[in-house]
C-alpha positions in Angstrom: -104.8 -27.4 42.6 -105.2 -24.7 45.3 -108.4 -23.0 46.5 -111.6 -24.0 48.3 -113.1 -25.7 45.2 -110.1 -26.8 43.3 -109.7 -27.9 40.6 -113.2 -27.5 39.3 -113.4 -23.7 39.6 -109.9 -23.2 38.2 -110.5 -25.4 35.2 -113.8 -23.8 34.3 -112.3 -20.3 34.8 -109.4 -21.2 32.5 -111.7 -22.5 29.9 -113.8 -19.3 30.1 -110.6 -17.1 29.8 -109.4 -19.1 26.8 -112.7 -18.9 25.1 -113.5 -15.2 25.8 -110.0 -13.6 25.6 -108.1 -16.0 23.4 -105.5 -16.6 26.1 -103.5 -19.8 26.0 -103.5 -21.6 29.4 -101.5 -24.4 31.0 -103.2 -26.1 33.9 -100.6 -27.4 36.4 -101.6 -30.2 38.7 -102.7 -33.8 38.9 -103.2 -34.8 35.3 -105.9 -37.3 35.8 -108.1 -35.0 37.8 -107.5 -32.1 35.4 -108.4 -34.2 32.4 -111.6 -35.3 34.2 -112.5 -31.7 34.8 -111.7 -30.6 31.3 -113.9 -33.4 29.9 -116.9 -31.7 31.5 -116.5 -28.6 29.2 -116.5 -28.0 25.5 -112.8 -27.3 24.8 -112.5 -28.1 21.0 -110.3 -25.5 19.4 -109.1 -24.0 22.8 -105.4 -23.6 23.5 -105.3 -25.4 26.9 -102.5 -27.8 28.0 -101.9 -29.8 31.2 -98.6 -30.0 33.0 -98.5 -32.8 35.5 -97.6 -32.0 39.2 -97.5 -34.9 41.6 -97.7 -32.7 44.8 -100.0 -30.0 46.2 -99.2 -27.5 48.9 -102.2 -27.4 51.2 -103.7 -24.3 52.9 -102.3 -25.3 56.2 -98.8 -26.2 55.0 -95.9 -23.8 55.7 -94.7 -21.6 52.9 -91.3 -23.3 53.0 -93.0 -26.6 52.0 -93.6 -25.1 48.5 -90.0 -24.6 47.9 -88.1 -27.1 50.0 -90.1 -30.2 50.8 -92.6 -30.3 47.9 -90.4 -29.7 44.8 -93.0 -31.1 42.5 -95.9 -29.1 43.9 -98.2 -27.4 41.4 -97.5 -23.9 42.6 -93.7 -24.3 42.3 -93.9 -26.0 38.9 -96.2 -23.2 37.7 -93.4 -20.6 38.5 -90.8 -22.9 36.9 -92.8 -22.7 33.6 -92.5 -18.9 33.8 -88.8 -19.1 34.6 -88.3 -21.4 31.6 -90.2 -19.0 29.3 -93.0 -21.5 28.7 -95.6 -19.3 30.4 -95.8 -15.5 30.9 -97.5 -15.6 34.3 -98.3 -18.0 37.2 -101.7 -17.8 39.0 -102.7 -19.5 42.2 -105.8 -19.5 44.4 -104.1 -21.7 46.9 -101.8 -21.0 49.9 -100.8 -17.3 49.4 -97.7 -17.6 51.6 -96.6 -20.6 49.6 -97.3 -18.8 46.3 -95.2 -15.9 47.4 -92.4 -18.1 48.6 -92.4 -20.1 45.4 -92.4 -16.9 43.3 -89.4 -15.6 45.2 -87.5 -18.8 45.2 -88.0 -19.7 41.5 -88.1 -16.2 39.9 -86.0 -14.3 42.5 -86.6 -10.7 43.4 -86.1 -7.7 41.2 -82.6 -6.3 41.8 -82.9 -3.6 44.5 -86.2 -4.9 46.0 -85.9 -6.4 49.4 -89.4 -7.8 49.8 -92.2 -8.5 47.3 -95.6 -7.1 48.1 -99.2 -8.2 47.3 -101.2 -5.5 45.7 -105.0 -5.3 45.5 -107.3 -3.1 43.4 -110.1 -1.3 45.3 -113.1 0.4 43.6 -113.4 4.1 44.5 -115.6 7.0 43.7 -113.1 8.1 41.1 -112.3 4.7 39.6 -109.8 2.5 41.3 -107.0 2.6 43.8 -104.1 0.2 44.3 -103.3 -0.8 47.9 -100.1 -2.6 48.9 -99.0 -4.5 50.8 -102.2 -6.5 51.7 -100.7 -9.4 53.4 -97.2 -10.4 52.3 -95.1 -8.6 54.9 -96.6 -7.9 58.4 -93.4 -6.4 59.8 -91.8 -3.7 57.7 -89.1 -1.1 57.7 -89.3 2.3 56.1 -87.2 1.1 53.1 -89.7 -1.6 52.4 -92.7 0.8 52.3 -90.7 3.1 50.1 -90.1 0.2 47.7 -93.7 -0.7 47.8 -94.5 2.8 46.8 -92.2 2.6 43.8 -93.6 -0.7 42.7 -97.2 0.5 43.2 -96.6 3.6 41.2 -95.0 1.7 38.3 -97.9 -0.9 38.3 -100.5 1.8 38.3 -98.8 3.7 35.5 -98.0 0.8 33.1 -100.5 -2.0 34.0 -103.5 0.1 35.0 -102.9 3.0 32.6 -102.9 5.8 35.1 -100.7 8.7 34.0 -98.5 10.1 36.8 -100.1 8.1 39.6 -100.4 9.9 43.0 -99.1 8.0 46.0 -100.3 8.2 49.6 -99.1 6.6 52.9 -101.8 5.1 55.1 -101.9 6.6 58.6 -104.2 7.6 61.3 -104.4 11.3 60.2 -103.3 13.6 57.5 -100.9 15.7 59.6 -97.2 14.9 59.5 -97.2 14.7 63.3 -99.5 11.7 63.1 -98.6 8.1 62.6 -96.1 5.9 64.3 -92.3 5.6 64.0 -92.6 3.5 60.9 -94.9 5.9 59.0 -93.1 9.0 60.1 -89.7 7.7 58.8 -91.3 6.4 55.6 -93.0 9.8 55.1 -89.7 11.6 55.2 -88.1 9.0 52.9 -91.0 9.3 50.3 -90.8 13.1 50.3 -87.2 12.8 49.0 -88.2 10.6 46.0 -89.4 11.6 42.5 -92.8 10.0 43.1 -95.9 12.1 42.9 -96.2 11.7 46.7 -99.3 13.2 48.4 -98.3 12.5 52.0 -100.5 10.7 54.6 -104.0 9.4 53.7 -106.6 8.0 56.1 -108.6 4.8 55.6 -111.6 6.6 54.3 -109.5 8.2 51.6 -109.1 4.8 49.9 -112.7 4.6 48.7 -112.8 8.3 47.9 -110.0 7.7 45.4 -108.0 10.6 46.9 -104.8 8.9 45.6 -104.1 6.2 43.0 -101.7 4.2 45.2 -102.0 3.6 49.0 -99.0 2.2 50.8 -99.0 0.3 54.1 -97.4 -2.7 55.8 -99.0 -6.1 55.2 -100.6 -6.4 58.7 -102.6 -3.2 58.2 -103.2 -3.8 54.5 -104.7 -7.3 55.2 -107.0 -5.9 57.8 -108.2 -3.2 55.3 -108.7 -5.9 52.7 -110.7 -8.3 54.9 -112.7 -5.5 56.4 -113.6 -4.2 53.0 -114.6 -7.6 51.7 -116.7 -8.2 54.9 -118.4 -4.8 54.7 -119.3 -5.3 51.0 -120.9 -8.7 51.7 -122.7 -7.4 54.9 -124.0 -4.3 53.1 -125.5 -6.4 50.3 -127.2 -8.7 52.8 -128.5 -5.8 54.9 -129.9 -4.1 51.9 -131.6 -7.3 50.7 -133.2 -7.7 54.2 -134.6 -4.1 54.1 -136.0 -4.5 50.6 -137.9 -7.7 51.6 -139.5 -6.0 54.6 -142.4 -4.5 52.7 -144.1 -4.7 49.3 -143.4 -1.0 48.8 -139.7 -1.6 49.1 -140.0 -4.6 46.7 -141.8 -2.4 44.2 -139.2 0.3 44.4 -136.5 -2.2 43.9 -137.9 -3.1 40.5 -137.2 0.5 39.3 -133.6 0.6 40.6 -132.6 -3.0 40.1 -130.3 -2.0 37.2 -128.4 0.5 39.4 -128.1 -2.1 42.2 -126.7 -4.7 39.8 -124.1 -2.1 38.5 -123.1 -1.3 42.0 -122.7 -5.0 42.9 -120.5 -5.4 39.9 -118.3 -2.4 40.9 -117.6 -3.8 44.4 -117.3 -7.4 43.4 -113.7 -8.6 43.9 -114.2 -11.2 41.1 -114.1 -8.3 38.6 -110.4 -7.9 39.3 -109.7 -11.6 39.8 -106.5 -11.6 41.8 -103.8 -9.6 43.4 -100.4 -9.1 41.6 -97.3 -10.2 43.4 -95.0 -7.2 42.9 -91.3 -7.4 43.3 -90.5 -10.8 41.8 -88.6 -11.1 38.5 -91.7 -12.2 36.6 -95.4 -12.2 36.9 -97.4 -13.9 39.7 -101.0 -13.5 40.6 -102.6 -14.5 43.9 -106.3 -15.2 44.0 -108.7 -15.5 46.9 -109.1 -19.1 48.2 -112.8 -18.8 47.7 -112.5 -17.5 44.1 -115.4 -18.3 41.7 -115.2 -19.0 38.0 -115.5 -15.3 37.2 -112.6 -14.4 39.5 -110.3 -17.0 38.0 -111.2 -15.9 34.4 -110.5 -12.3 35.2 -107.3 -13.2 37.1 -106.0 -14.8 33.9 -106.9 -11.7 31.9 -105.2 -9.3 34.4 -102.1 -11.5 34.6 -101.9 -11.6 30.8 -102.2 -7.8 30.6 -99.6 -7.4 33.5 -97.1 -9.6 31.6 -97.5 -7.4 28.5 -97.0 -4.2 30.4 -93.3 -4.5 31.2 -93.8 -3.6 34.8 -90.7 -5.5 36.0 -88.3 -3.6 33.7 -89.9 -0.3 34.7 -89.5 -1.0 38.4 -85.8 -1.4 37.9 -85.7 2.0 36.1 -87.7 3.7 38.8 -85.4 2.3 41.5 -82.4 3.7 39.6 -84.1 7.1 39.3 -84.7 7.2 43.1 -81.2 6.9 44.3 -82.3 8.0 47.8 -84.1 4.7 48.3 -81.0 2.7 47.2 -78.9 4.8 49.5 -81.2 4.1 52.4 -81.1 0.4 51.7 -77.3 0.4 51.5 -77.1 2.3 54.8 -79.3 -0.3 56.5 -77.2 -3.2 55.1 -74.0 -1.5 56.4 -75.6 -1.1 59.9 -76.6 -4.7 59.9 -73.1 -5.9 59.1 -71.6 -3.6 61.7 
């Protein structure tokens, strides 16, 4: 029930995912509205159910509303289905803060993880790079970024199929002397882990594909995400304007149209659908509020693949392997008590 064009886009995306990928889908929300939307599509033979939810968390509601005031909200009940084993993943294009809060409250965090993180896949010259956190935590400590690195490495390895993923820490330069107090302390902590850590990377390295996983706090990550989305959209419109300026440009475009279409597909966020919520004890996927049908369809596909990858169990294993991170966390907790 969340998103700019809900529930029409979500329903059509779910129907498409069910038809193309054979994935069973449960739509959570106002039953009468969902039934009306489903009636607009041919769904005979498709495994689509409806689970009624009497409340909706709006885009301007606080995250706490999803877990305290609106106990029958669609986003909370979606995670309840995952908790009860009736679904393998919960997907929402609504209030991202509420989605994150509901996921944490219902499914809880993976043992040893202080804060979940929102990860996003970026297209690069070499394939793809996972960036996290892109908006879940704007104020972080070194231990949080170290845990993001572990979760990102595990997701890249088991969900994206990248063997021995390299990890980089986003900073304003490659030298160890660069960065701020947060990045310098995190840099030292990550060098003591078993991760394939490459050190600092700069913003331009994300699209070069210099590393497979880029770690940053949610404030910086969200700026990177929104800037990238804006640049992609603006570049496409600028290019279209230039092509239409002369008949020569229009003629040339006819010969390279296929290449432009392939490029557009590469940078289209809808190809990846949504951003996984890493760190909760289950699978959650957060979609853009303006997601189209293609984005919802692909989010369902990625969530299904994520659920089958066993990432949650592997995160716990990686945390145990990297005792230095646990030691740092225990030290911080001791200091807080003192």
